[in-house]
N, C-alpha and C positions, 0 to 999 in steps of 0.2 A: 352147765354154762350155756348150752344152745337154747334151752327153754327160756332162760332169763333174757337172752339177747332177743328172742322172738317176742317176748312180752314188751321189752323196751321199744322195739321197732313198731309194734302195734300201737302202743301208747303215743309214741312220737307221731305216727301217721294219723292217728285220731285227733291229736292236738293240732296238727297242721290243717286238717280238714275243718275243724271248728274255727280256727283263725281265718281261713279262707272264706268260710261261710259268713262269718261276722263282717268281714271286710266287704263282701258282696251285698249284705243286707242293710248295713248302716248307710245313712245318707252321705253322699260324697260332696265335700265343699270344693271350692276352687283353689284352696290352699292360701288364699289371701285373707288377712284379717283387716278389718276396717273399723275405726271408731265412728265413722260418719254413718248415721242411720240411713237405710236404703231409700226411704221416702224422699230424702234430699238430693239423691243422685240424679244427674241429668243436666240438661241445658234449659235455662230460664231466660226470658226476654221481657222487658217492659220499660216504662218511663221512669226516669230518675229525676228527682228535684234536688238541686243544690241550694243551700242557704248559707250566707256568710254574715253573721252579726257583726263581724269586725268592720269598723268604718273604713278601713283601707281597701276593702274588697268591693266589688261592684255588684251588690244585691244578689239576685238569684239566677239560676240557670236551669233549663230542663233539656233532657235529651233521652235517647234510647240506648240502653246497655244490654249486653248479653252476659250471663254468668253461667259457667259450666262447673258443676260440682262433681268431684270424683272420690273414689275411696282413698282412705289414708288414715294415719294415726296422728295423735297429738304431736304437733311440731312439723308435720309434713305439709307440703303445698297441696291443698285439696281443691282449690278453686282458681279459675281464671276469669277475670272481668274484662270485657272488651267494649269500648265506646263504639256504638254502631252508627247512630245518626244524631248528631248534635247541631245540625244546621250551621249557623255562623258562630255558635257558642263553643266553648272549650270542653272536651270530654277526655277523661283519663282511662287508660287501661292498666291493669295490675294483676298480680297473682296474690293469693291469700293463703296463709298458713292456719291450720286448725289449732286454736288455743284452748277451747273448752267445748264439751258436749254436755248440755243441760237437758232436763226432761222436756222443755218446751222450745229450746232454741240452740243454735250453734254460735260460738263466738270465734271470729276469724280476725287475724292480725295481718295487716298489709305487708306483702313481700315486695318483690321487684315491681317497679312501675315503668310503664312505657312512656314514650314522648306524648305530650298532650296533642289531641286532634284539634286542629284549627287554632293553636296557641300562637301568640306573637313570639318572635325570637326571644330566647332567654327565660321564658316562662316554663316552669316545671310542675309536675304533679306532686302534691304533698304525699309523703310516705308514712307519716305517723298516724295511722288510722286503726280503729277497732270497729268491726262490723258485726252486728247481730243479725242472724238469719232465722226467721220463724216460718213454719208452715202455716198456710191459710187454706185448709182443705187439702185435697190431693193434687190440685192443679195450679196452686199459686204459692209464692213465698213473699214475705214482707222483709225488706232489708232496712237497716238504720245504721249509719256510720257517722262517727264524729272525727273531725280533723283536730289534732292537738298540736299546739306550738308551745314549747316550754311548759307543758303540763296544763295549758289553758285551752279550753275548747274554743276554736276560732271559726268553726263552720261545720256543716253536716251535709249528708245526702241521704235520701230515703227513696223508697219506691216499692211498688207492687209488681212482681214479675210473674208471667204466666209460663207454665211448663211448655217447652218446645219439643223435647224428646227425653227419653230415659237412656241412661248409659248402662 
């Protein structure tokens, strides 16, 4: 019986050594899983142009926005958009949830919206938006979003944003 116990102890010790060695040799992740490709992560800033084909709106507007994209899975809030400089025009800030990850772009759905910058009393930021985010090289993203009211596109915004930092 003593010989058998010695063999079992030796095999157990050897197995523990192999597992420890593998754990040390294999690459260590951060324990977080993300559906957002790494190239999109970071803070981006650039000029945004709004267009409103709806005759009840007043034409176009331009301003500067900043978007920070972080790790997350489908359904998670992965981006925050902040109106930075819209002069006398109205700019909206909002969060974005990851809806789809495609081979060449991300699809984000608008989440919570902030109060519009420079808006007259009672004006709100529209919430029913879908935004496409595409990489343009390593240092730029192109964004395109449509405003929908009752299933009809009533306006859009687009822009080219430059990378400010990586997260």
